[in-house]
PQR file of N, CA, C, O and H, with PARSE charges and radii, in Angstrom:
ATOM      1  N   MET A   1       0.827  -1.128  -0.096 -0.4000 1.5000
ATOM      2  CA  MET A   1      -0.048  -0.210   0.102 -0.0000 2.0000
ATOM      3  C   MET A   1       0.858   1.206  -0.139  0.5500 1.7000
ATOM      4  O   MET A   1       1.934   1.167   0.458 -0.5500 1.4000
ATOM      5  N   ILE A   2       0.671   2.147  -0.723 -0.4000 1.5000
ATOM      6  CA  ILE A   2       1.312   3.464  -1.023 -0.0000 2.0000
ATOM      7  C   ILE A   2       0.578   4.464  -0.235  0.5500 1.7000
ATOM      8  O   ILE A   2      -0.578   4.628  -0.623 -0.5500 1.4000
ATOM      9  H   ILE A   2      -0.203   2.179  -1.208  0.4000 1.0000
ATOM     10  N   LEU A   3       0.935   5.155   0.743 -0.4000 1.5000
ATOM     11  CA  LEU A   3      -0.095   6.333   1.106 -0.0000 2.0000
ATOM     12  C   LEU A   3       1.050   7.546   0.965  0.5500 1.7000
ATOM     13  O   LEU A   3       2.274   7.618   1.076 -0.5500 1.4000
ATOM     14  H   LEU A   3       1.875   5.022   1.058  0.4000 1.0000
ATOM     15  N   GLU A   4       0.051   8.370   0.687 -0.4000 1.5000
ATOM     16  CA  GLU A   4       0.644   9.829   0.451 -0.0000 2.0000
ATOM     17  C   GLU A   4       0.192  10.862   1.635  0.5500 1.7000
ATOM     18  O   GLU A   4      -0.965  11.095   1.984 -0.5500 1.4000
ATOM     19  H   GLU A   4      -0.943   8.311   0.597  0.4000 1.0000
ATOM     20  N   VAL A   5       1.424  11.437   2.176 -0.4000 1.5000
ATOM     21  CA  VAL A   5       0.972  12.210   3.535 -0.0000 2.0000
ATOM     22  C   VAL A   5       1.493  13.630   2.984  0.5500 1.7000
ATOM     23  O   VAL A   5       2.325  13.784   2.091 -0.5500 1.4000
ATOM     24  H   VAL A   5       2.364  11.248   1.892  0.4000 1.0000
ATOM     25  N   CYS A   6       0.839  14.610   3.692 -0.4000 1.5000
ATOM     26  CA  CYS A   6       1.516  16.019   3.510 -0.0000 2.0000
ATOM     27  C   CYS A   6       0.819  16.769   4.673  0.5500 1.7000
ATOM     28  O   CYS A   6      -0.266  16.573   5.221 -0.5500 1.4000
ATOM     29  H   CYS A   6       0.163  14.484   4.418  0.4000 1.0000
ATOM     30  N   SER A   7       1.807  17.709   4.875 -0.4000 1.5000
ATOM     31  CA  SER A   7       1.378  18.872   5.653 -0.0000 2.0000
ATOM     32  C   SER A   7       1.288  20.268   4.997  0.5500 1.7000
ATOM     33  O   SER A   7       2.169  21.017   4.574 -0.5500 1.4000
ATOM     34  H   SER A   7       2.688  17.869   4.430  0.4000 1.0000
ATOM     35  N   ALA A   8       0.066  20.368   5.041 -0.4000 1.5000
ATOM     36  CA  ALA A   8      -0.216  21.809   4.170 -0.0000 2.0000
ATOM     37  C   ALA A   8       0.840  22.991   4.389  0.5500 1.7000
ATOM     38  O   ALA A   8       1.433  23.484   3.429 -0.5500 1.4000
ATOM     39  H   ALA A   8      -0.650  19.759   5.384  0.4000 1.0000
ATOM     40  N   PRO A   9       1.044  23.419   5.708 -0.5600 1.5000
ATOM     41  CA  PRO A   9       1.961  24.420   6.066  0.2800 2.0000
ATOM     42  C   PRO A   9       3.307  24.205   5.661  0.5500 1.7000
ATOM     43  O   PRO A   9       3.994  25.144   5.258 -0.5500 1.4000
ATOM     44  N   ARG A  10       3.835  22.780   5.753 -0.4000 1.5000
ATOM     45  CA  ARG A  10       5.053  22.399   5.546 -0.0000 2.0000
ATOM     46  C   ARG A  10       5.225  22.578   3.897  0.5500 1.7000
ATOM     47  O   ARG A  10       6.217  23.147   3.442 -0.5500 1.4000
ATOM     48  H   ARG A  10       3.278  22.017   6.080  0.4000 1.0000
ATOM     49  N   ALA A  11       4.303  22.110   3.147 -0.4000 1.5000
ATOM     50  CA  ALA A  11       4.291  21.930   1.828 -0.0000 2.0000
ATOM     51  C   ALA A  11       4.447  23.423   1.191  0.5500 1.7000
ATOM     52  O   ALA A  11       5.223  23.799   0.313 -0.5500 1.4000
ATOM     53  H   ALA A  11       3.497  21.648   3.517  0.4000 1.0000
ATOM     54  N   LYS A  12       3.628  24.030   1.791 -0.4000 1.5000
ATOM     55  CA  LYS A  12       3.683  25.786   1.529 -0.0000 2.0000
ATOM     56  C   LYS A  12       5.004  26.256   1.333  0.5500 1.7000
ATOM     57  O   LYS A  12       5.471  26.674   0.274 -0.5500 1.4000
ATOM     58  H   LYS A  12       2.997  23.725   2.505  0.4000 1.0000
ATOM     59  N   GLN A  13       5.652  26.143   2.581 -0.4000 1.5000
ATOM     60  CA  GLN A  13       7.010  26.665   2.896 -0.0000 2.0000
ATOM     61  C   GLN A  13       8.001  25.967   1.984  0.5500 1.7000
ATOM     62  O   GLN A  13       8.827  26.734   1.488 -0.5500 1.4000
ATOM     63  H   GLN A  13       5.272  25.803   3.442  0.4000 1.0000
ATOM     64  N   VAL A  14       8.123  24.543   1.610 -0.4000 1.5000
ATOM     65  CA  VAL A  14       8.847  24.193   0.749 -0.0000 2.0000
ATOM     66  C   VAL A  14       8.672  24.795  -0.541  0.5500 1.7000
ATOM     67  O   VAL A  14       9.643  25.328  -1.078 -0.5500 1.4000
ATOM     68  H   VAL A  14       7.453  23.919   2.012  0.4000 1.0000
ATOM     69  N   LEU A  15       7.329  24.771  -1.215 -0.4000 1.5000
ATOM     70  CA  LEU A  15       7.156  25.315  -2.762 -0.0000 2.0000
ATOM     71  C   LEU A  15       7.486  26.855  -2.527  0.5500 1.7000
ATOM     72  O   LEU A  15       7.970  27.405  -3.516 -0.5500 1.4000
ATOM     73  H   LEU A  15       6.540  24.338  -0.779  0.4000 1.0000
ATOM     74  N   GLU A  16       7.325  27.597  -1.476 -0.4000 1.5000
ATOM     75  CA  GLU A  16       7.735  28.893  -1.863 -0.0000 2.0000
ATOM     76  C   GLU A  16       9.271  29.142  -1.640  0.5500 1.7000
ATOM     77  O   GLU A  16       9.723  30.255  -1.906 -0.5500 1.4000
ATOM     78  H   GLU A  16       6.932  27.151  -0.672  0.4000 1.0000
ATOM     79  N   THR A  17      10.132  28.097  -1.137 -0.4000 1.5000
ATOM     80  CA  THR A  17      11.354  27.995  -1.079 -0.0000 2.0000
ATOM     81  C   THR A  17      11.741  27.614  -2.664  0.5500 1.7000
ATOM     82  O   THR A  17      12.430  28.386  -3.331 -0.5500 1.4000
ATOM     83  H   THR A  17       9.764  27.192  -0.921  0.4000 1.0000
ATOM     84  N   ASN A  18      11.392  26.743  -3.037 -0.4000 1.5000
ATOM     85  CA  ASN A  18      11.923  26.026  -4.304 -0.0000 2.0000
ATOM     86  C   ASN A  18      10.853  25.164  -4.863  0.5500 1.7000
ATOM     87  O   ASN A  18      10.577  24.074  -4.361 -0.5500 1.4000
ATOM     88  H   ASN A  18      10.833  26.115  -2.496  0.4000 1.0000
ATOM     89  N   VAL A  19      10.159  25.725  -6.059 -0.4000 1.5000
ATOM     90  CA  VAL A  19       9.092  25.244  -6.668 -0.0000 2.0000
ATOM     91  C   VAL A  19       9.124  23.741  -7.176  0.5500 1.7000
ATOM     92  O   VAL A  19       8.117  23.051  -7.333 -0.5500 1.4000
ATOM     93  H   VAL A  19      10.383  26.610  -6.467  0.4000 1.0000
ATOM     94  N   TYR A  20      10.326  23.366  -7.391 -0.4000 1.5000
ATOM     95  CA  TYR A  20      10.724  22.169  -8.040 -0.0000 2.0000
ATOM     96  C   TYR A  20      10.472  21.093  -6.801  0.5500 1.7000
ATOM     97  O   TYR A  20      10.268  19.920  -7.115 -0.5500 1.4000
ATOM     98  H   TYR A  20      11.145  23.926  -7.263  0.4000 1.0000
ATOM     99  N   MET A  21      10.478  21.342  -5.873 -0.4000 1.5000
ATOM    100  CA  MET A  21      10.229  20.331  -4.770 -0.0000 2.0000
ATOM    101  C   MET A  21       8.907  19.587  -5.028  0.5500 1.7000
ATOM    102  O   MET A  21       8.704  18.406  -4.745 -0.5500 1.4000
ATOM    103  H   MET A  21      10.643  22.294  -5.618  0.4000 1.0000
ATOM    104  N   GLY A  22       7.957  20.511  -5.654 -0.4000 1.5000
ATOM    105  CA  GLY A  22       6.733  20.203  -6.083 -0.0000 2.0000
ATOM    106  C   GLY A  22       6.559  18.626  -6.601  0.5500 1.7000
ATOM    107  O   GLY A  22       5.534  17.974  -6.397 -0.5500 1.4000
ATOM    108  H   GLY A  22       8.122  21.470  -5.883  0.4000 1.0000
ATOM    109  N   TYR A  23       7.780  18.103  -7.336 -0.4000 1.5000
ATOM    110  CA  TYR A  23       7.997  17.034  -7.708 -0.0000 2.0000
ATOM    111  C   TYR A  23       7.883  15.879  -6.966  0.5500 1.7000
ATOM    112  O   TYR A  23       7.682  14.806  -7.535 -0.5500 1.4000
ATOM    113  H   TYR A  23       8.612  18.632  -7.502  0.4000 1.0000
ATOM    114  N   PHE A  24       7.980  15.957  -5.815 -0.4000 1.5000
ATOM    115  CA  PHE A  24       8.526  15.120  -4.563 -0.0000 2.0000
ATOM    116  C   PHE A  24       7.339  15.206  -3.771  0.5500 1.7000
ATOM    117  O   PHE A  24       7.350  14.522  -2.748 -0.5500 1.4000
ATOM    118  H   PHE A  24       8.143  16.829  -5.353  0.4000 1.0000
ATOM    119  N   LEU A  25       6.242  15.937  -4.022 -0.4000 1.5000
ATOM    120  CA  LEU A  25       5.176  15.985  -3.080 -0.0000 2.0000
ATOM    121  C   LEU A  25       3.987  15.355  -3.559  0.5500 1.7000
ATOM    122  O   LEU A  25       3.877  15.279  -4.782 -0.5500 1.4000
ATOM    123  H   LEU A  25       6.233  16.493  -4.854  0.4000 1.0000
ATOM    124  N   PRO A  26       2.922  14.809  -2.725 -0.5600 1.5000
ATOM    125  CA  PRO A  26       3.129  14.797  -1.372  0.2800 2.0000
ATOM    126  C   PRO A  26       4.329  13.612  -1.035  0.5500 1.7000
ATOM    127  O   PRO A  26       4.939  13.013  -1.920 -0.5500 1.4000
ATOM    128  N   CYS A  27       4.513  13.424   0.302 -0.4000 1.5000
ATOM    129  CA  CYS A  27       5.536  12.653   0.753 -0.0000 2.0000
ATOM    130  C   CYS A  27       4.856  10.945   0.967  0.5500 1.7000
ATOM    131  O   CYS A  27       3.935  10.741   1.758 -0.5500 1.4000
ATOM    132  H   CYS A  27       4.017  13.911   1.022  0.4000 1.0000
ATOM    133  N   LYS A  28       5.458   9.875   0.163 -0.4000 1.5000
ATOM    134  CA  LYS A  28       5.081   8.646   0.040 -0.0000 2.0000
ATOM    135  C   LYS A  28       5.473   7.771   1.390  0.5500 1.7000
ATOM    136  O   LYS A  28       6.593   7.852   1.895 -0.5500 1.4000
ATOM    137  H   LYS A  28       6.206  10.041  -0.480  0.4000 1.0000
ATOM    138  N   VAL A  29       4.740   7.182   1.757 -0.4000 1.5000
ATOM    139  CA  VAL A  29       4.904   6.008   2.972 -0.0000 2.0000
ATOM    140  C   VAL A  29       4.519   4.750   2.003  0.5500 1.7000
ATOM    141  O   VAL A  29       3.524   4.672   1.282 -0.5500 1.4000
ATOM    142  H   VAL A  29       3.831   7.116   1.348  0.4000 1.0000
ATOM    143  N   VAL A  30       5.447   3.892   2.151 -0.4000 1.5000
ATOM    144  CA  VAL A  30       4.956   2.482   1.510 -0.0000 2.0000
ATOM    145  C   VAL A  30       4.898   1.231   2.630  0.5500 1.7000
ATOM    146  O   VAL A  30       5.906   1.011   3.301 -0.5500 1.4000
ATOM    147  H   VAL A  30       6.255   3.955   2.737  0.4000 1.0000
ATOM    148  N   VAL A  31       3.878   0.545   2.785 -0.4000 1.5000
ATOM    149  CA  VAL A  31       3.679  -0.307   3.581 -0.0000 2.0000
ATOM    150  C   VAL A  31       3.447  -1.379   2.999  0.5500 1.7000
ATOM    151  O   VAL A  31       2.518  -1.357   2.191 -0.5500 1.4000
ATOM    152  H   VAL A  31       3.059   0.723   2.240  0.4000 1.0000
ATOM    153  N   TYR A  32       4.253  -2.774   3.216 -0.4000 1.5000
ATOM    154  CA  TYR A  32       4.126  -4.165   2.584 -0.0000 2.0000
ATOM    155  C   TYR A  32       4.441  -5.043   3.460  0.5500 1.7000
ATOM    156  O   TYR A  32       5.160  -4.872   4.445 -0.5500 1.4000
ATOM    157  H   TYR A  32       5.008  -2.792   3.872  0.4000 1.0000
ATOM    158  N   ASP A  33       3.742  -6.306   3.015 -0.4000 1.5000
ATOM    159  CA  ASP A  33       4.519  -7.453   3.724 -0.0000 2.0000
ATOM    160  C   ASP A  33       5.515  -8.204   3.035  0.5500 1.7000
ATOM    161  O   ASP A  33       5.429  -8.744   1.932 -0.5500 1.4000
ATOM    162  H   ASP A  33       3.158  -6.445   2.215  0.4000 1.0000
ATOM    163  N   ALA A  34       6.474  -8.167   3.832 -0.4000 1.5000
ATOM    164  CA  ALA A  34       7.891  -8.915   3.330 -0.0000 2.0000
ATOM    165  C   ALA A  34       8.145 -10.305   3.820  0.5500 1.7000
ATOM    166  O   ALA A  34       9.237 -10.866   3.917 -0.5500 1.4000
ATOM    167  H   ALA A  34       6.544  -7.729   4.728  0.4000 1.0000
ATOM    168  N   GLY A  35       6.831 -10.820   4.145 -0.4000 1.5000
ATOM    169  CA  GLY A  35       6.943 -12.362   4.217 -0.0000 2.0000
ATOM    170  C   GLY A  35       7.155 -12.696   5.768  0.5500 1.7000
ATOM    171  O   GLY A  35       6.384 -13.436   6.380 -0.5500 1.4000
ATOM    172  H   GLY A  35       5.945 -10.365   4.067  0.4000 1.0000
ATOM    173  N   GLU A  36       8.135 -12.159   6.276 -0.4000 1.5000
ATOM    174  CA  GLU A  36       8.479 -12.164   7.742 -0.0000 2.0000
ATOM    175  C   GLU A  36       7.815 -11.315   8.667  0.5500 1.7000
ATOM    176  O   GLU A  36       7.867 -11.355   9.896 -0.5500 1.4000
ATOM    177  H   GLU A  36       8.761 -11.559   5.780  0.4000 1.0000
ATOM    178  N   GLY A  37       7.103 -10.442   7.831 -0.4000 1.5000
ATOM    179  CA  GLY A  37       6.444  -9.380   8.792 -0.0000 2.0000
ATOM    180  C   GLY A  37       6.336  -8.035   7.914  0.5500 1.7000
ATOM    181  O   GLY A  37       6.975  -7.959   6.864 -0.5500 1.4000
ATOM    182  H   GLY A  37       7.061 -10.410   6.833  0.4000 1.0000
ATOM    183  N   THR A  38       5.665  -7.161   8.273 -0.4000 1.5000
ATOM    184  CA  THR A  38       4.941  -5.722   7.666 -0.0000 2.0000
ATOM    185  C   THR A  38       6.420  -4.833   7.552  0.5500 1.7000
ATOM    186  O   THR A  38       7.262  -4.896   8.448 -0.5500 1.4000
ATOM    187  H   THR A  38       5.145  -7.222   9.125  0.4000 1.0000
ATOM    188  N   ARG A  39       6.571  -4.137   6.521 -0.4000 1.5000
ATOM    189  CA  ARG A  39       7.654  -2.994   6.503 -0.0000 2.0000
ATOM    190  C   ARG A  39       7.033  -1.920   6.146  0.5500 1.7000
ATOM    191  O   ARG A  39       5.969  -1.987   5.529 -0.5500 1.4000
ATOM    192  H   ARG A  39       5.887  -4.085   5.793  0.4000 1.0000
ATOM    193  N   ILE A  40       7.538  -0.900   6.442 -0.4000 1.5000
ATOM    194  CA  ILE A  40       7.102   0.403   6.454 -0.0000 2.0000
ATOM    195  C   ILE A  40       8.192   1.362   5.873  0.5500 1.7000
ATOM    196  O   ILE A  40       9.106   1.303   6.695 -0.5500 1.4000
ATOM    197  H   ILE A  40       8.401  -0.845   6.943  0.4000 1.0000
ATOM    198  N   GLY A  41       8.514   2.121   4.981 -0.4000 1.5000
ATOM    199  CA  GLY A  41       9.432   2.790   4.702 -0.0000 2.0000
ATOM    200  C   GLY A  41       8.723   4.203   3.708  0.5500 1.7000
ATOM    201  O   GLY A  41       7.569   4.342   3.300 -0.5500 1.4000
ATOM    202  H   GLY A  41       7.771   2.169   4.313  0.4000 1.0000
ATOM    203  N   PHE A  42       9.995   5.159   3.537 -0.4000 1.5000
ATOM    204  CA  PHE A  42       9.748   6.081   2.925 -0.0000 2.0000
ATOM    205  C   PHE A  42      10.865   6.622   2.363  0.5500 1.7000
ATOM    206  O   PHE A  42      11.933   6.472   2.956 -0.5500 1.4000
ATOM    207  H   PHE A  42      10.932   5.046   3.868  0.4000 1.0000
ATOM    208  N   PRO A  43      10.816   7.441   0.959 -0.5600 1.5000
ATOM    209  CA  PRO A  43      12.147   8.007   0.573  0.2800 2.0000
ATOM    210  C   PRO A  43      12.326   9.169   1.525  0.5500 1.7000
ATOM    211  O   PRO A  43      11.380   9.876   1.872 -0.5500 1.4000
ATOM    212  N   ARG A  44      13.575   9.345   1.939 -0.4000 1.5000
ATOM    213  CA  ARG A  44      13.994  10.330   2.709 -0.0000 2.0000
ATOM    214  C   ARG A  44      13.787  11.758   2.234  0.5500 1.7000
ATOM    215  O   ARG A  44      14.186  11.933   1.083 -0.5500 1.4000
ATOM    216  H   ARG A  44      14.344   8.771   1.657  0.4000 1.0000
ATOM    217  N   PRO A  45      13.297  12.755   2.791 -0.5600 1.5000
ATOM    218  CA  PRO A  45      13.064  14.123   2.244  0.2800 2.0000
ATOM    219  C   PRO A  45      14.314  14.742   2.381  0.5500 1.7000
ATOM    220  O   PRO A  45      14.382  15.684   1.591 -0.5500 1.4000
ATOM    221  N   THR A  46      15.486  14.591   3.154 -0.4000 1.5000
ATOM    222  CA  THR A  46      16.872  15.237   3.023 -0.0000 2.0000
ATOM    223  C   THR A  46      17.344  14.606   1.684  0.5500 1.7000
ATOM    224  O   THR A  46      18.017  15.388   1.013 -0.5500 1.4000
ATOM    225  H   THR A  46      15.431  13.826   3.796  0.4000 1.0000
ATOM    226  N   MET A  47      17.139  13.287   1.094 -0.4000 1.5000
ATOM    227  CA  MET A  47      17.750  12.817   0.035 -0.0000 2.0000
ATOM    228  C   MET A  47      17.155  13.620  -1.170  0.5500 1.7000
ATOM    229  O   MET A  47      17.897  14.242  -1.930 -0.5500 1.4000
ATOM    230  H   MET A  47      16.592  12.652   1.639  0.4000 1.0000
ATOM    231  N   MET A  48      15.624  13.586  -1.344 -0.4000 1.5000
ATOM    232  CA  MET A  48      14.832  14.264  -2.091 -0.0000 2.0000
ATOM    233  C   MET A  48      15.275  15.592  -2.439  0.5500 1.7000
ATOM    234  O   MET A  48      15.541  15.831  -3.617 -0.5500 1.4000
ATOM    235  H   MET A  48      15.021  13.081  -0.726  0.4000 1.0000
ATOM    236  N   ALA A  49      15.412  16.697  -1.345 -0.4000 1.5000
ATOM    237  CA  ALA A  49      15.859  17.927  -1.582 -0.0000 2.0000
ATOM    238  C   ALA A  49      17.486  18.085  -1.836  0.5500 1.7000
ATOM    239  O   ALA A  49      17.948  19.135  -2.282 -0.5500 1.4000
ATOM    240  H   ALA A  49      15.196  16.503  -0.388  0.4000 1.0000
ATOM    241  N   GLY A  50      18.249  17.030  -1.535 -0.4000 1.5000
ATOM    242  CA  GLY A  50      19.596  16.954  -2.189 -0.0000 2.0000
ATOM    243  C   GLY A  50      19.807  16.952  -3.542  0.5500 1.7000
ATOM    244  O   GLY A  50      20.765  17.462  -4.121 -0.5500 1.4000
ATOM    245  H   GLY A  50      17.874  16.177  -1.173  0.4000 1.0000
ATOM    246  N   VAL A  51      18.673  16.230  -4.142 -0.4000 1.5000
ATOM    247  CA  VAL A  51      18.572  16.157  -5.642 -0.0000 2.0000
ATOM    248  C   VAL A  51      18.712  17.477  -6.153  0.5500 1.7000
ATOM    249  O   VAL A  51      19.415  17.695  -7.140 -0.5500 1.4000
ATOM    250  H   VAL A  51      17.894  15.815  -3.672  0.4000 1.0000
ATOM    251  N   LEU A  52      18.087  18.381  -5.549 -0.4000 1.5000
ATOM    252  CA  LEU A  52      17.866  19.673  -6.334 -0.0000 2.0000
ATOM    253  C   LEU A  52      19.071  20.902  -5.815  0.5500 1.7000
ATOM    254  O   LEU A  52      19.170  22.036  -6.283 -0.5500 1.4000
ATOM    255  H   LEU A  52      17.515  18.204  -4.747  0.4000 1.0000
ATOM    256  N   GLY A  53      19.941  20.273  -4.690 -0.4000 1.5000
ATOM    257  CA  GLY A  53      21.199  21.208  -4.448 -0.0000 2.0000
ATOM    258  C   GLY A  53      20.740  22.515  -3.891  0.5500 1.7000
ATOM    259  O   GLY A  53      21.464  23.493  -4.079 -0.5500 1.4000
ATOM    260  H   GLY A  53      19.860  19.351  -4.310  0.4000 1.0000
ATOM    261  N   ASP A  54      19.643  22.647  -3.239 -0.4000 1.5000
ATOM    262  CA  ASP A  54      19.337  23.753  -2.699 -0.0000 2.0000
ATOM    263  C   ASP A  54      19.400  23.843  -1.083  0.5500 1.7000
ATOM    264  O   ASP A  54      18.564  23.318  -0.348 -0.5500 1.4000
ATOM    265  H   ASP A  54      19.055  21.853  -3.086  0.4000 1.0000
ATOM    266  N   ASP A  55      20.485  24.566  -0.654 -0.4000 1.5000
ATOM    267  CA  ASP A  55      20.856  24.376   0.740 -0.0000 2.0000
ATOM    268  C   ASP A  55      19.602  24.925   1.690  0.5500 1.7000
ATOM    269  O   ASP A  55      19.454  24.656   2.882 -0.5500 1.4000
ATOM    270  H   ASP A  55      21.165  24.993  -1.251  0.4000 1.0000
ATOM    271  N   ARG A  56      18.640  25.855   0.780 -0.4000 1.5000
ATOM    272  CA  ARG A  56      17.664  26.425   1.627 -0.0000 2.0000
ATOM    273  C   ARG A  56      16.404  25.472   2.188  0.5500 1.7000
ATOM    274  O   ARG A  56      15.518  25.812   2.972 -0.5500 1.4000
ATOM    275  H   ARG A  56      18.761  26.074  -0.189  0.4000 1.0000
ATOM    276  N   LEU A  57      16.588  24.249   1.580 -0.4000 1.5000
ATOM    277  CA  LEU A  57      15.689  23.131   2.174 -0.0000 2.0000
ATOM    278  C   LEU A  57      16.085  22.280   3.121  0.5500 1.7000
ATOM    279  O   LEU A  57      15.311  21.442   3.586 -0.5500 1.4000
ATOM    280  H   LEU A  57      17.307  23.972   0.943  0.4000 1.0000
ATOM    281  N   ASP A  58      17.473  22.417   3.553 -0.4000 1.5000
ATOM    282  CA  ASP A  58      18.032  21.326   4.411 -0.0000 2.0000
ATOM    283  C   ASP A  58      17.084  21.292   5.861  0.5500 1.7000
ATOM    284  O   ASP A  58      16.716  20.239   6.383 -0.5500 1.4000
ATOM    285  H   ASP A  58      18.102  23.097   3.176  0.4000 1.0000
ATOM    286  N   GLY A  59      16.784  22.601   6.371 -0.4000 1.5000
ATOM    287  CA  GLY A  59      16.196  22.524   7.503 -0.0000 2.0000
ATOM    288  C   GLY A  59      14.689  21.885   7.635  0.5500 1.7000
ATOM    289  O   GLY A  59      14.329  21.227   8.611 -0.5500 1.4000
ATOM    290  H   GLY A  59      17.083  23.456   5.947  0.4000 1.0000
ATOM    291  N   ILE A  60      13.938  22.158   6.599 -0.4000 1.5000
ATOM    292  CA  ILE A  60      12.588  21.774   6.343 -0.0000 2.0000
ATOM    293  C   ILE A  60      12.546  20.379   6.230  0.5500 1.7000
ATOM    294  O   ILE A  60      11.761  19.728   6.918 -0.5500 1.4000
ATOM    295  H   ILE A  60      14.230  22.693   5.807  0.4000 1.0000
ATOM    296  N   ALA A  61      13.503  19.724   5.232 -0.4000 1.5000
ATOM    297  CA  ALA A  61      13.469  18.458   4.950 -0.0000 2.0000
ATOM    298  C   ALA A  61      14.079  17.816   6.042  0.5500 1.7000
ATOM    299  O   ALA A  61      13.746  16.632   6.082 -0.5500 1.4000
ATOM    300  H   ALA A  61      14.142  20.253   4.673  0.4000 1.0000
ATOM    301  N   ARG A  62      15.033  18.230   7.161 -0.4000 1.5000
ATOM    302  CA  ARG A  62      15.229  17.319   8.135 -0.0000 2.0000
ATOM    303  C   ARG A  62      14.084  17.278   9.016  0.5500 1.7000
ATOM    304  O   ARG A  62      13.943  16.244   9.669 -0.5500 1.4000
ATOM    305  H   ARG A  62      15.304  19.192   7.128  0.4000 1.0000
ATOM    306  N   GLU A  63      13.260  18.184   9.155 -0.4000 1.5000
ATOM    307  CA  GLU A  63      11.978  18.377  10.106 -0.0000 2.0000
ATOM    308  C   GLU A  63      11.103  17.834   9.484  0.5500 1.7000
ATOM    309  O   GLU A  63      10.175  17.689  10.279 -0.5500 1.4000
ATOM    310  H   GLU A  63      13.374  19.024   8.625  0.4000 1.0000
ATOM    311  N   VAL A  64      10.768  17.349   8.306 -0.4000 1.5000
ATOM    312  CA  VAL A  64       9.861  16.413   7.748 -0.0000 2.0000
ATOM    313  C   VAL A  64      10.193  15.131   8.283  0.5500 1.7000
ATOM    314  O   VAL A  64       9.537  14.418   9.042 -0.5500 1.4000
ATOM    315  H   VAL A  64      11.523  17.467   7.660  0.4000 1.0000
ATOM    316  N   GLU A  65      11.457  14.930   7.703 -0.4000 1.5000
ATOM    317  CA  GLU A  65      12.262  13.400   7.847 -0.0000 2.0000
ATOM    318  C   GLU A  65      11.896  12.949   9.236  0.5500 1.7000
ATOM    319  O   GLU A  65      11.380  11.849   9.431 -0.5500 1.4000
ATOM    320  H   GLU A  65      11.990  15.510   7.087  0.4000 1.0000
ATOM    321  N   SER A  66      12.185  13.863  10.267 -0.4000 1.5000
ATOM    322  CA  SER A  66      11.955  13.377  11.527 -0.0000 2.0000
ATOM    323  C   SER A  66      10.472  13.375  12.112  0.5500 1.7000
ATOM    324  O   SER A  66      10.169  12.765  13.138 -0.5500 1.4000
ATOM    325  H   SER A  66      12.605  14.756  10.108  0.4000 1.0000
ATOM    326  N   VAL A  67       9.840  13.908  11.569 -0.4000 1.5000
ATOM    327  CA  VAL A  67       8.098  13.760  11.808 -0.0000 2.0000
ATOM    328  C   VAL A  67       7.852  12.214  11.268  0.5500 1.7000
ATOM    329  O   VAL A  67       7.411  11.370  12.048 -0.5500 1.4000
ATOM    330  H   VAL A  67      10.085  14.404  10.736  0.4000 1.0000
ATOM    331  N   LEU A  68       8.125  11.926  10.051 -0.4000 1.5000
ATOM    332  CA  LEU A  68       7.770  10.823   9.265 -0.0000 2.0000
ATOM    333  C   LEU A  68       8.703   9.506  10.060  0.5500 1.7000
ATOM    334  O   LEU A  68       8.232   8.378  10.210 -0.5500 1.4000
ATOM    335  H   LEU A  68       8.483  12.612   9.417  0.4000 1.0000
ATOM    336  N   THR A  69       9.751   9.813  10.405 -0.4000 1.5000
ATOM    337  CA  THR A  69      10.556   8.857  11.259 -0.0000 2.0000
ATOM    338  C   THR A  69       9.889   8.585  12.519  0.5500 1.7000
ATOM    339  O   THR A  69       9.684   7.417  12.849 -0.5500 1.4000
ATOM    340  H   THR A  69      10.134  10.730  10.283  0.4000 1.0000
ATOM    341  N   ASP A  70       9.601   9.362  13.107 -0.4000 1.5000
ATOM    342  CA  ASP A  70       8.738   9.163  14.400 -0.0000 2.0000
ATOM    343  C   ASP A  70       7.495   8.468  14.275  0.5500 1.7000
ATOM    344  O   ASP A  70       7.261   7.538  15.047 -0.5500 1.4000
ATOM    345  H   ASP A  70       9.767  10.311  12.839  0.4000 1.0000
ATOM    346  N   ALA A  71       6.511   8.865  13.231 -0.4000 1.5000
ATOM    347  CA  ALA A  71       5.090   8.222  12.775 -0.0000 2.0000
ATOM    348  C   ALA A  71       5.633   6.636  12.572  0.5500 1.7000
ATOM    349  O   ALA A  71       5.226   5.706  13.269 -0.5500 1.4000
ATOM    350  H   ALA A  71       6.701   9.620  12.604  0.4000 1.0000
ATOM    351  N   VAL A  72       6.550   6.509  11.571 -0.4000 1.5000
ATOM    352  CA  VAL A  72       6.979   5.061  11.299 -0.0000 2.0000
ATOM    353  C   VAL A  72       7.295   4.322  12.711  0.5500 1.7000
ATOM    354  O   VAL A  72       6.727   3.254  12.941 -0.5500 1.4000
ATOM    355  H   VAL A  72       6.880   7.264  11.005  0.4000 1.0000
ATOM    356  N   ASP A  73       8.159   4.857  13.622 -0.4000 1.5000
ATOM    357  CA  ASP A  73       8.552   3.975  14.524 -0.0000 2.0000
ATOM    358  C   ASP A  73       7.445   3.874  15.524  0.5500 1.7000
ATOM    359  O   ASP A  73       7.285   2.792  16.088 -0.5500 1.4000
ATOM    360  H   ASP A  73       8.620   5.725  13.435  0.4000 1.0000
ATOM    361  N   GLU A  74       6.705   4.832  15.791 -0.4000 1.5000
ATOM    362  CA  GLU A  74       5.119   4.659  16.516 -0.0000 2.0000
ATOM    363  C   GLU A  74       4.645   3.610  15.811  0.5500 1.7000
ATOM    364  O   GLU A  74       4.486   2.630  16.539 -0.5500 1.4000
ATOM    365  H   GLU A  74       6.836   5.711  15.333  0.4000 1.0000
ATOM    366  N   ALA A  75       4.281   3.380  14.383 -0.4000 1.5000
ATOM    367  CA  ALA A  75       3.609   2.498  13.789 -0.0000 2.0000
ATOM    368  C   ALA A  75       3.971   1.103  14.071  0.5500 1.7000
ATOM    369  O   ALA A  75       3.144   0.211  14.256 -0.5500 1.4000
ATOM    370  H   ALA A  75       4.410   4.176  13.791  0.4000 1.0000
ATOM    371  N   ALA A  76       5.485   0.929  14.101 -0.4000 1.5000
ATOM    372  CA  ALA A  76       6.101  -0.120  14.290 -0.0000 2.0000
ATOM    373  C   ALA A  76       6.039  -0.661  15.626  0.5500 1.7000
ATOM    374  O   ALA A  76       6.392  -1.815  15.867 -0.5500 1.4000
ATOM    375  H   ALA A  76       6.158   1.653  13.950  0.4000 1.0000
ATOM    376  N   GLY A  77       5.499   0.322  16.713 -0.4000 1.5000
ATOM    377  CA  GLY A  77       5.410  -0.377  17.957 -0.0000 2.0000
ATOM    378  C   GLY A  77       6.782  -0.697  18.840  0.5500 1.7000
ATOM    379  O   GLY A  77       6.701  -1.299  19.911 -0.5500 1.4000
ATOM    380  H   GLY A  77       5.212   1.259  16.518  0.4000 1.0000
TER
END
């Protein structure tokens, strides 16, 4: 299952900083059965921002990545 997640205020901030980040929005979270258990993952926003080479995105990318990591960790129990 592929879930798309978005925080409208953060998306607005990102798009106002660099409109090309729109290609990576909304964030994808993938949930799948790996045989031995359920896996949850997502492309790291810091890596996606790095593709554009725009240092202005570093802080918000780290923030979004932290929120997603916390949510995945909580879902994993």
